[in-house]
N, C-alpha and C positions, 0 to 999 in steps of 0.2 A: 172633477168631484168637490174638490173646496172651496173652486168656488161660487161655485153654487150653493154652500153651506154659509158662505160670506156675506152675502142682504139680506138671510133672514134669521144670522148674528145682529147683525150688525142693529133689524128695526125693533128686537129682544130687548137689546142694549136702552133705548130709549126710549122703547119704549114703560111710564111706571102709570100705575092705579096713585088718585086719591084716596084710595087704602091704606098700598102697600108703603107709599108715604106722611112719617109720623109732624106732626105740628110743635116745636123744638120753642116757639116761640114764650109760653103761659110759665115754662119751668126756668127757662131765662130770664123772667117776667121777676117771681119766685125767687134767686140766687141775687136780682141785682137791687130789687126795692128791700131788704130783708136788713132788720134793723141791725143790726151786728159790730157798727163803730167800726166799719171798716171803711176805706171813702171809694167813690165806683169806677177808681182805676186802676179799684186790687185786691173789688172781689171776686172774678174770673180764677184766681190761687194763683200760682208758683209758673208760670209760661207769660201772665198780666204784671207780678213783681219782681220778675227778672226783664221783662217787655221796659215796662218807667223805669226801672235801674240805667238801665242804660242808653236807653232816655235820657235820663238826666246826667249821667256822666260825660255823654255829647257833644250833651247843654255849655256846658261847663269851659269843656273842657276848649270848643269854638271857643268860649267870651272869653279864654284866657287870655292863648292864641290868637281873637283876633284886642285886645288891649294892652298885647305882648309887638305887638307890633305900631296900634297907634304911641307905645310910649315912643317906639324906633325910631318911627318917625314926625317924634314933636321935639328930638331930641336936634342940637348943634350938627354943622360937619365940621369935623378935626381938619385943622389945613397944615 
């Protein structure tokens, strides 16, 4: 009995009409084009700010790590 319901559920889950889907592009355009003094990469809210800070932290840590190993490679070997 459950096997007969599965194809019906699968087709109804993936069949959406255009009336059910709302176009969110104009809302996002208003958000990102607003002149509120924020850079575009943090206009999305708290999540964007956290992702930006995490990315910058990883970038700075990686740069420092690379510079450390370049400095170590430049030092003469001790005998």
